[in-house]
C-alpha positions as CSV (number, residue, x, y, z in Angstrom):
1,M,-10.3,-10.6,-56.9
2,T,-11.1,-7.9,-54.5
3,S,-8.7,-5.5,-53.5
4,T,-10.6,-4.6,-50.4
5,P,-8.2,-4.7,-47.0
6,E,-10.1,-7.5,-45.0
7,A,-10.8,-7.5,-41.1
8,Q,-11.1,-3.4,-41.6
9,P,-11.6,-2.0,-38.0
10,A,-15.4,-1.4,-37.8
11,S,-16.9,0.0,-34.5
12,P,-15.1,-0.4,-31.1
13,G,-14.4,-3.7,-30.1
14,A,-15.4,-5.1,-33.7
15,I,-13.9,-6.3,-37.2
16,R,-15.4,-5.5,-40.3
17,S,-14.4,-8.6,-42.5
18,L,-15.4,-9.9,-46.3
19,I,-13.4,-13.7,-45.3
20,P,-17.1,-15.9,-45.6
21,A,-18.1,-14.1,-48.9
22,R,-14.6,-14.7,-50.3
23,I,-14.4,-18.4,-49.2
24,D,-18.1,-18.8,-50.5
25,R,-17.7,-17.1,-54.1
26,L,-14.6,-19.2,-54.6
27,P,-15.0,-22.3,-58.0
28,W,-13.9,-25.7,-56.9
29,S,-10.0,-26.3,-57.4
30,P,-7.4,-28.5,-57.0
31,F,-6.7,-27.1,-53.4
32,H,-10.2,-27.9,-52.2
33,T,-9.6,-31.3,-53.7
34,R,-6.2,-31.9,-51.5
35,M,-7.8,-30.5,-48.6
36,V,-10.8,-32.9,-48.6
37,I,-7.9,-35.5,-49.0
38,A,-6.1,-34.6,-46.0
39,L,-8.7,-34.2,-43.6
40,G,-11.5,-36.7,-44.6
41,V,-9.3,-39.7,-44.0
42,A,-10.4,-39.4,-40.8
43,W,-13.2,-41.3,-41.1
44,I,-11.5,-43.8,-42.8
45,L,-9.5,-44.2,-39.8
46,D,-12.4,-44.8,-38.1
47,G,-14.3,-47.3,-40.2
48,L,-11.2,-49.4,-40.4
49,E,-10.3,-49.4,-36.9
50,I,-13.6,-50.4,-36.0
51,T,-13.7,-53.3,-38.5
52,V,-10.1,-54.3,-37.6
53,A,-11.2,-54.2,-34.5
54,S,-13.9,-56.5,-34.5
55,A,-12.4,-58.5,-37.0
56,V,-9.6,-60.0,-34.9
57,V,-11.4,-60.6,-31.6
58,A,-11.7,-64.1,-32.1
59,T,-8.2,-64.5,-33.3
60,L,-7.0,-62.7,-30.0
61,T,-8.4,-65.1,-27.6
62,E,-6.3,-68.1,-29.3
63,A,-3.8,-69.7,-27.6
64,N,-0.7,-68.6,-30.3
65,T,-2.0,-64.5,-29.9
66,L,-2.9,-62.8,-26.6
67,H,-5.2,-65.9,-25.5
68,L,-7.4,-63.3,-24.3
69,S,-10.8,-64.3,-22.6
70,S,-13.8,-63.4,-24.5
71,T,-14.6,-61.1,-22.5
72,A,-11.3,-59.2,-22.4
73,A,-11.5,-59.5,-26.0
74,G,-14.5,-58.0,-26.4
75,L,-14.1,-54.9,-24.1
76,I,-11.3,-53.8,-26.7
77,A,-14.4,-52.5,-29.1
78,T,-16.0,-50.7,-25.7
79,V,-12.8,-49.4,-24.7
80,Y,-12.3,-47.5,-27.8
81,L,-15.7,-46.5,-28.2
82,L,-15.6,-44.8,-24.7
83,G,-12.2,-43.3,-26.0
84,E,-13.8,-41.7,-28.9
85,V,-16.7,-39.8,-26.6
86,V,-13.8,-38.8,-24.5
87,G,-11.7,-37.4,-27.4
88,A,-14.5,-35.5,-28.9
89,L,-15.2,-33.8,-26.0
90,F,-12.3,-32.6,-25.2
91,F,-10.3,-31.7,-28.4
92,G,-13.6,-30.3,-29.2
93,Q,-12.9,-27.9,-26.7
94,M,-9.6,-27.2,-27.7
95,S,-10.4,-26.9,-31.3
96,D,-12.6,-24.3,-30.8
97,R,-9.6,-22.3,-28.4
98,L,-7.1,-22.9,-30.0
99,G,-7.9,-23.7,-33.8
100,R,-8.5,-26.0,-36.3
101,K,-5.5,-26.7,-37.7
102,K,-3.5,-27.5,-34.4
103,L,-6.1,-29.9,-33.6
104,F,-6.3,-31.6,-37.2
105,V,-2.5,-32.4,-36.4
106,I,-2.5,-32.8,-32.9
107,T,-5.8,-35.7,-33.1
108,L,-4.2,-37.6,-35.7
109,A,-1.0,-37.7,-33.8
110,V,-2.3,-38.9,-31.1
111,Y,-4.2,-41.6,-32.9
112,L,-1.1,-42.7,-34.4
113,I,0.5,-43.4,-31.6
114,G,-2.2,-45.4,-29.6
115,S,-2.9,-47.3,-32.8
116,G,0.9,-48.1,-33.3
117,L,1.1,-49.2,-30.0
118,T,-1.5,-51.5,-29.6
119,A,0.4,-53.8,-31.9
120,L,3.2,-54.0,-29.5
121,T,1.0,-56.2,-26.7
122,L,2.6,-58.8,-25.7
123,G,0.8,-60.6,-23.5
124,N,-2.0,-61.1,-21.3
125,S,-0.6,-60.6,-17.9
126,G,-2.3,-57.7,-15.9
127,F,0.0,-55.0,-17.3
128,W,0.0,-56.3,-20.5
129,L,-4.2,-56.1,-20.0
130,V,-3.9,-51.8,-19.2
131,F,-1.4,-51.2,-22.0
132,L,-3.6,-53.1,-24.5
133,Y,-6.8,-51.0,-23.1
134,L,-5.0,-47.6,-22.3
135,T,-3.9,-47.7,-26.2
136,R,-7.1,-48.5,-27.6
137,F,-8.6,-45.8,-25.4
138,V,-6.2,-43.1,-26.7
139,S,-6.6,-44.6,-30.4
140,G,-10.0,-43.8,-29.8
141,M,-9.6,-40.1,-28.3
142,G,-7.4,-39.2,-31.3
143,I,-10.6,-40.2,-33.6
144,G,-13.1,-38.9,-31.7
145,G,-11.4,-35.3,-31.2
146,E,-10.8,-35.8,-35.8
147,Y,-14.8,-35.8,-35.9
148,A,-15.0,-32.3,-34.1
149,A,-11.9,-30.9,-35.5
150,I,-12.3,-32.3,-39.1
151,N,-15.8,-31.4,-39.5
152,S,-15.3,-28.0,-38.2
153,A,-12.8,-27.1,-40.3
154,I,-14.3,-28.6,-43.4
155,D,-17.4,-26.8,-43.4
156,E,-15.5,-23.6,-42.2
157,L,-13.4,-24.2,-45.9
158,I,-15.6,-25.2,-48.2
159,P,-17.8,-22.9,-50.6
160,A,-21.2,-22.8,-49.2
161,R,-22.7,-24.7,-52.9
162,Y,-20.6,-27.4,-52.3
163,R,-20.7,-27.7,-48.7
164,G,-23.0,-30.3,-48.7
165,R,-22.1,-33.4,-51.1
166,V,-18.5,-32.5,-49.5
167,D,-19.2,-33.1,-45.8
168,I,-21.5,-36.4,-47.0
169,A,-19.4,-38.0,-49.2
170,V,-16.4,-37.5,-46.5
171,N,-18.5,-38.9,-43.5
172,G,-19.4,-41.6,-46.0
173,T,-16.2,-42.9,-47.0
174,Y,-16.1,-44.5,-43.1
175,W,-17.4,-47.7,-45.2
176,A,-14.4,-47.5,-47.5
177,G,-12.3,-47.4,-44.1
178,A,-14.7,-50.7,-43.5
179,I,-13.8,-52.4,-46.6
180,L,-10.3,-51.7,-46.4
181,G,-10.0,-53.0,-42.8
182,T,-11.8,-56.2,-43.8
183,L,-9.9,-56.9,-46.8
184,G,-6.7,-56.3,-44.6
185,T,-7.2,-58.6,-42.2
186,F,-8.4,-61.0,-44.1
187,I,-5.1,-61.5,-45.7
188,F,-3.4,-60.8,-42.7
189,L,-5.2,-63.3,-40.3
190,N,-5.0,-66.0,-43.8
191,A,-1.7,-65.6,-45.3
192,M,0.5,-65.4,-42.1
193,S,0.4,-66.7,-38.7
194,P,-2.2,-65.0,-36.4
195,S,0.2,-63.7,-34.0
196,V,2.1,-61.6,-36.6
197,G,-1.5,-60.8,-38.7
198,W,-3.6,-59.6,-35.8
199,R,-0.7,-57.3,-35.3
200,L,-0.2,-55.7,-39.1
201,A,-3.7,-55.0,-39.2
202,F,-3.6,-52.8,-36.3
203,L,-0.4,-50.8,-38.2
204,L,-2.9,-50.6,-41.2
205,G,-4.5,-47.3,-40.0
206,P,-0.9,-45.8,-38.5
207,V,0.6,-46.0,-41.8
208,L,-2.1,-44.6,-44.1
209,G,-2.3,-42.1,-41.5
210,L,1.6,-41.1,-41.4
211,V,1.3,-39.9,-45.1
212,I,-1.7,-38.2,-44.3
213,I,-0.1,-36.3,-41.8
214,F,2.4,-34.5,-43.4
215,V,-0.2,-33.4,-45.9
216,R,-2.5,-31.7,-43.1
217,R,0.8,-29.6,-42.0
218,H,0.9,-27.9,-45.0
219,L,-2.8,-27.1,-45.1
220,P,-4.2,-23.0,-44.0
221,E,-5.6,-22.4,-40.3
222,S,-9.2,-21.8,-40.9
223,P,-9.6,-17.9,-41.8
224,R,-13.2,-17.9,-40.3
225,W,-11.8,-19.0,-37.2
226,Q,-8.6,-16.7,-37.3
227,V,-10.8,-13.6,-37.8
228,M,-13.3,-14.7,-35.3
229,H,-11.0,-15.0,-32.6
230,G,-9.5,-11.3,-33.5
231,H,-6.5,-12.8,-35.6
232,A,-7.2,-10.3,-38.4
233,A,-3.4,-10.4,-40.1
234,E,-3.1,-14.0,-39.8
235,A,-6.9,-14.8,-41.4
236,E,-5.6,-12.2,-44.2
237,Q,-2.9,-14.3,-44.7
238,S,-4.4,-17.7,-44.5
239,I,-7.7,-16.2,-47.1
240,S,-4.9,-14.9,-49.9
241,Y,-2.8,-18.0,-49.1
242,I,-6.5,-20.1,-50.5
243,E,-7.2,-17.6,-53.1
244,H,-3.7,-18.0,-54.7
245,E,-3.7,-21.5,-54.7
246,V,-7.4,-21.4,-56.3
247,E,-5.7,-18.3,-59.1
248,Q,-2.7,-20.8,-59.8
249,G,-5.2,-23.0,-61.8
250,G,-5.8,-20.3,-64.2
251,R,-9.1,-19.4,-62.4
252,Q,-9.8,-15.4,-61.7
253,L,-12.0,-15.2,-59.2
254,P,-14.3,-12.2,-59.2
255,A,-14.8,-9.1,-57.1
256,V,-16.2,-9.4,-53.8
257,D,-19.5,-7.6,-53.0
258,E,-18.8,-4.7,-50.1
259,R,-22.2,-5.2,-48.9
260,K,-21.3,-8.9,-47.9
261,A,-19.2,-7.3,-45.1
262,I,-19.9,-8.8,-41.2
263,E,-19.3,-7.3,-38.6
264,L,-18.2,-9.4,-35.6
265,S,-16.2,-9.4,-32.2
266,P,-13.3,-11.9,-31.1
267,A,-15.3,-15.0,-29.7
268,E,-15.2,-15.3,-25.9
269,N,-13.9,-18.3,-24.3
270,I,-17.1,-20.2,-23.7
271,G,-17.0,-23.9,-22.4
272,Y,-19.5,-26.8,-22.0
273,V,-21.9,-25.0,-18.9
274,A,-22.2,-21.9,-21.2
275,L,-22.7,-24.2,-24.5
276,A,-25.4,-25.6,-22.7
277,R,-27.2,-22.7,-22.4
278,V,-26.6,-21.8,-26.5
279,L,-27.9,-25.3,-27.3
280,F,-31.0,-25.6,-24.6
281,K,-32.0,-22.1,-23.9
282,E,-31.2,-20.2,-27.2
283,L,-31.3,-22.9,-29.6
284,P,-33.6,-25.9,-28.4
285,S,-34.9,-26.7,-31.5
286,R,-31.8,-27.1,-33.6
287,S,-30.5,-28.9,-30.4
288,I,-33.3,-31.5,-30.7
289,Y,-33.0,-31.7,-34.4
290,G,-29.3,-32.4,-34.1
291,A,-29.8,-35.2,-31.1
292,S,-32.7,-36.8,-32.9
293,L,-30.6,-37.4,-36.4
294,M,-27.4,-38.5,-34.3
295,I,-29.4,-40.6,-31.9
296,T,-31.6,-42.3,-34.1
297,Q,-28.9,-42.8,-37.0
298,S,-26.2,-44.1,-34.3
299,F,-29.2,-46.5,-32.7
300,L,-29.9,-48.4,-36.2
301,Y,-25.8,-48.5,-37.3
302,N,-25.1,-50.2,-34.5
303,A,-27.6,-52.4,-33.7
304,I,-27.3,-54.2,-37.7
305,F,-23.7,-53.5,-38.3
306,F,-22.0,-55.1,-34.8
307,T,-24.8,-57.9,-34.9
308,Y,-24.6,-58.9,-38.8
309,T,-22.0,-61.7,-38.6
310,L,-24.4,-63.2,-35.5
311,V,-27.4,-62.7,-38.4
312,L,-25.6,-64.6,-40.8
313,S,-23.9,-67.7,-38.4
314,K,-27.4,-67.9,-36.6
315,F,-30.4,-67.5,-39.5
316,Y,-28.1,-68.5,-42.1
317,G,-25.8,-71.0,-41.7
318,V,-23.1,-68.5,-43.1
319,S,-19.4,-69.7,-41.4
320,A,-17.0,-67.1,-40.2
321,G,-14.7,-67.5,-43.0
322,S,-17.2,-66.2,-45.0
323,A,-18.5,-63.5,-43.3
324,P,-16.2,-60.5,-44.6
325,L,-17.6,-61.2,-48.4
326,F,-21.2,-60.5,-46.8
327,L,-19.4,-57.1,-45.0
328,I,-17.9,-56.0,-47.9
329,A,-21.0,-56.2,-49.9
330,F,-22.7,-54.3,-46.8
331,A,-20.1,-51.7,-46.8
332,V,-20.2,-51.1,-50.8
333,G,-23.9,-50.6,-50.6
334,N,-23.5,-47.9,-47.8
335,L,-20.2,-46.0,-49.3
336,T,-22.1,-45.5,-52.7
337,G,-25.4,-43.9,-51.0
338,P,-23.5,-40.9,-49.9
339,L,-21.0,-40.8,-53.2
340,T,-24.0,-41.0,-55.7
341,I,-27.0,-38.5,-53.7
342,G,-25.2,-36.6,-51.9
343,H,-25.2,-33.5,-54.1
344,L,-29.2,-34.0,-54.0
345,F,-28.6,-32.5,-50.2
346,D,-27.1,-29.4,-51.6
347,T,-29.8,-29.0,-54.9
348,I,-33.2,-30.7,-53.6
349,G,-32.4,-29.2,-50.3
350,R,-31.5,-30.4,-46.7
351,K,-34.6,-30.9,-44.9
352,K,-36.4,-32.9,-47.5
353,M,-33.2,-35.0,-48.2
354,I,-33.0,-36.0,-44.6
355,A,-36.3,-36.5,-43.8
356,G,-36.4,-38.7,-47.2
357,T,-33.9,-40.7,-46.9
358,Y,-34.7,-41.5,-43.0
359,I,-38.4,-42.4,-43.7
360,L,-37.4,-44.6,-46.7
361,S,-34.5,-46.6,-45.2
362,G,-36.8,-47.2,-42.2
363,A,-39.5,-48.1,-44.1
364,L,-37.3,-50.7,-46.0
365,L,-36.3,-51.9,-42.7
366,G,-40.0,-52.3,-41.8
367,V,-40.7,-54.3,-45.1
368,T,-37.3,-56.6,-44.6
369,A,-38.6,-57.3,-41.2
370,F,-41.5,-59.0,-42.6
371,L,-39.7,-60.9,-45.1
372,F,-37.0,-62.2,-42.6
373,Q,-40.1,-63.1,-40.1
374,A,-41.5,-65.0,-43.1
375,D,-37.9,-67.2,-43.4
376,V,-38.2,-66.2,-47.2
377,L,-34.9,-64.8,-47.4
378,T,-31.3,-66.3,-48.1
379,A,-27.7,-64.6,-46.8
380,T,-27.6,-63.7,-50.1
381,T,-30.9,-61.9,-50.8
382,Q,-30.9,-60.4,-46.9
383,T,-28.1,-58.9,-47.7
384,I,-28.8,-57.3,-50.9
385,C,-31.8,-55.8,-48.6
386,W,-29.2,-54.4,-46.3
387,C,-27.7,-52.6,-49.2
388,V,-30.6,-51.1,-50.3
389,I,-31.8,-49.8,-47.0
390,F,-28.6,-48.4,-45.9
391,Y,-27.9,-47.1,-49.6
392,F,-30.4,-44.5,-48.4
393,A,-29.4,-44.6,-44.4
394,S,-26.2,-44.1,-45.1
395,A,-26.8,-41.0,-46.9
396,G,-29.1,-39.5,-44.2
397,A,-26.5,-40.6,-41.3
398,S,-23.9,-38.4,-43.0
399,A,-26.2,-35.7,-43.8
400,A,-26.8,-35.7,-39.3
401,Y,-22.9,-35.2,-39.1
402,L,-23.1,-32.1,-41.5
403,T,-26.5,-30.7,-39.7
404,V,-24.9,-30.8,-36.4
405,S,-21.6,-29.0,-38.0
406,E,-23.6,-26.5,-40.0
407,I,-26.4,-25.2,-37.6
408,F,-24.6,-23.8,-34.6
409,P,-22.9,-21.0,-34.3
410,Q,-19.0,-20.4,-34.8
411,E,-17.6,-19.9,-31.7
412,V,-19.1,-23.4,-30.3
413,R,-19.2,-25.3,-33.8
414,A,-16.4,-27.9,-32.9
415,K,-18.0,-28.5,-29.1
416,A,-21.6,-29.0,-30.9
417,I,-20.1,-31.3,-32.6
418,A,-18.6,-33.5,-29.8
419,V,-21.6,-33.1,-27.6
420,F,-24.0,-34.3,-30.3
421,F,-21.2,-37.6,-31.2
422,A,-21.0,-38.8,-27.6
423,I,-24.6,-38.4,-27.4
424,A,-24.6,-40.5,-30.4
425,Q,-22.3,-43.1,-29.3
426,V,-24.2,-43.7,-25.7
427,F,-27.2,-44.3,-27.3
428,G,-25.1,-46.3,-30.2
429,A,-23.4,-48.4,-27.6
430,I,-27.0,-49.9,-26.1
431,A,-27.9,-51.4,-29.4
432,P,-25.4,-53.9,-30.1
433,A,-26.9,-55.6,-26.5
434,V,-30.0,-55.2,-27.2
435,Y,-29.7,-56.8,-30.5
436,G,-27.6,-59.6,-29.7
437,W,-29.9,-60.7,-26.8
438,L,-32.6,-60.4,-29.5
439,I,-31.0,-62.7,-31.5
440,G,-30.0,-65.4,-28.7
441,D,-29.5,-68.8,-30.1
442,G,-30.8,-68.0,-33.3
443,S,-34.6,-70.7,-32.2
444,S,-36.7,-68.3,-33.1
445,R,-36.9,-65.0,-35.6
446,T,-40.4,-63.4,-33.6
447,P,-37.7,-61.0,-31.2
448,L,-35.4,-59.9,-34.1
449,F,-38.5,-59.2,-36.3
450,Y,-39.5,-56.8,-33.4
451,G,-36.1,-55.7,-33.4
452,Y,-35.8,-54.7,-36.9
453,L,-39.6,-52.9,-36.4
454,L,-38.4,-50.7,-33.8
455,G,-35.2,-49.9,-35.6
456,G,-37.0,-48.4,-38.7
457,G,-39.3,-47.1,-36.5
458,V,-36.8,-44.9,-35.2
459,M,-35.3,-44.1,-38.3
460,I,-38.8,-42.9,-39.5
461,I,-38.8,-40.5,-36.3
462,G,-35.5,-38.8,-37.0
463,G,-37.1,-38.3,-40.5
464,L,-39.9,-36.6,-39.1
465,V,-38.1,-34.5,-36.7
466,A,-36.5,-33.7,-40.1
467,A,-39.6,-32.8,-41.8
468,F,-40.8,-30.6,-39.0
469,I,-38.4,-28.7,-37.4
470,G,-35.1,-29.0,-40.3
471,V,-33.0,-26.2,-41.2
472,A,-32.6,-25.5,-44.9
473,A,-29.2,-24.6,-45.0
474,E,-28.6,-25.5,-48.6
475,G,-26.3,-22.7,-50.6
476,K,-26.1,-20.7,-47.6
477,S,-22.8,-19.1,-45.9
478,L,-22.3,-20.7,-42.2
479,E,-22.8,-17.3,-40.8
480,D,-26.7,-17.0,-42.5
481,V,-27.4,-20.4,-41.3
482,A,-25.8,-19.9,-38.0
483,L,-25.3,-16.2,-36.7
484,P,-22.4,-16.3,-34.5
485,L,-22.9,-15.5,-31.4
486,S,-20.9,-12.3,-31.4
487,M,-21.2,-11.2,-35.0
488,R,-23.4,-7.9,-35.8
489,R,-24.6,-7.4,-39.5
490,T,-24.7,-3.8,-40.4
491,G,-28.1,-2.0,-39.1
492,S,-29.1,-5.3,-37.4
493,T,-28.9,-6.4,-33.8
494,R,-28.4,-9.7,-32.5
495,V,-31.4,-10.7,-29.8
496,E,-32.1,-13.6,-27.6
497,G,-33.8,-16.6,-28.9
498,S,-33.9,-18.8,-32.3
499,A,-35.9,-15.8,-34.2
500,Q,-32.1,-14.1,-34.4
501,P,-31.1,-12.3,-37.7
502,G,-29.5,-15.1,-39.8
503,Y,-31.4,-18.4,-38.1
504,T,-32.8,-19.3,-41.3
505,T,-35.3,-22.6,-40.4
């Protein structure tokens, strides 16, 4: 391990640092595994929450539970998604300003409070409806904030050569949460009275979160964030702690090449107005790229996932009691994709794999649309088709979150994630309503056939955008993928526009 002190004064107002190089040269260790488990649970919780809310909607309309109207019950998911958007934007800004560690503890605590209180809803009067929606909104805020803070922290702490596969696998665990949520609600709603079962279902996430929040408290702050904000001594403590943890496993760390040192100035406090200038004036092609990936995958996923049980019941006669079994199979297909081919995004490369998974999944959806229209599928074969399609689509969608977290500068990383997440959620919220209308009463397959062709075409467009303007970020330090706004490499100066040093496309 190098003995060169970190954050040595370089030039007036600047800090010289080897911290990015020290992070990127680390081998994989138990510390990294512990960190990924502690932080990656965010996606499990989101998948769990969405699935539980969807599964208990019908139960909450029954007289022995809350006896909500169908409209009131349906608003639960809408309010949660709205909370995610607000939480991502609010906590994303806080994460860039206050640090990753503070926010990945705060956002999990917000989620725990919101989801835990949901189970205490006692009726359907005006007061209790407001209480129910408020708790779902707060829960969504916590999860939305998790997306911004956690993606930033993982990318900044994971060595460059592992960043793609790790981030994609973590994002893919959303579907592990969906499986847990489906199994949990199925057991609770069938093994005990509905009035108790739905409450226990909403407590699944908080129980898991309570365990994880104590693990998170012992994780270090991102030393990249610390040195960028002028906290040189604290950054040295954090990186030394990480290196010590890695060496505890018996690994001898090599010295760091002094030529990899960077010079940077402490970050300014950049708000959303300044962020808009960075995104759309300085980095327009990257903004188009990130938005295209996020919007297309969100539209497809929300269109298919939230109407899947309707398709099963209207066109294949599957009962409500059997639908969870098909949803579990669908979720397994989505989970295995990121876990099994995620490493290819680091080896074959980001552009080729993102373009390939988007275009392939879109083309397969088009083929399935014709099979659906010809009425040659059963509920089982339809599910098999979805599993194959979303095996590839899930890896691509997970890579979309990876992309918007690594192609924008350090100072605005969390806010950039929040903005593109919010944009994706808005477009994603439109899809279920559109596809629900296309399904109708199930008397005709033709409207949904065209809907599936539309969904496939949307994914292909996302893949083509990746092929033409994607960023080859595999194996590169974050500072080489996206030069920090305040960073100055020795012998280079920062210039306006996308042709800045470090912006490799």
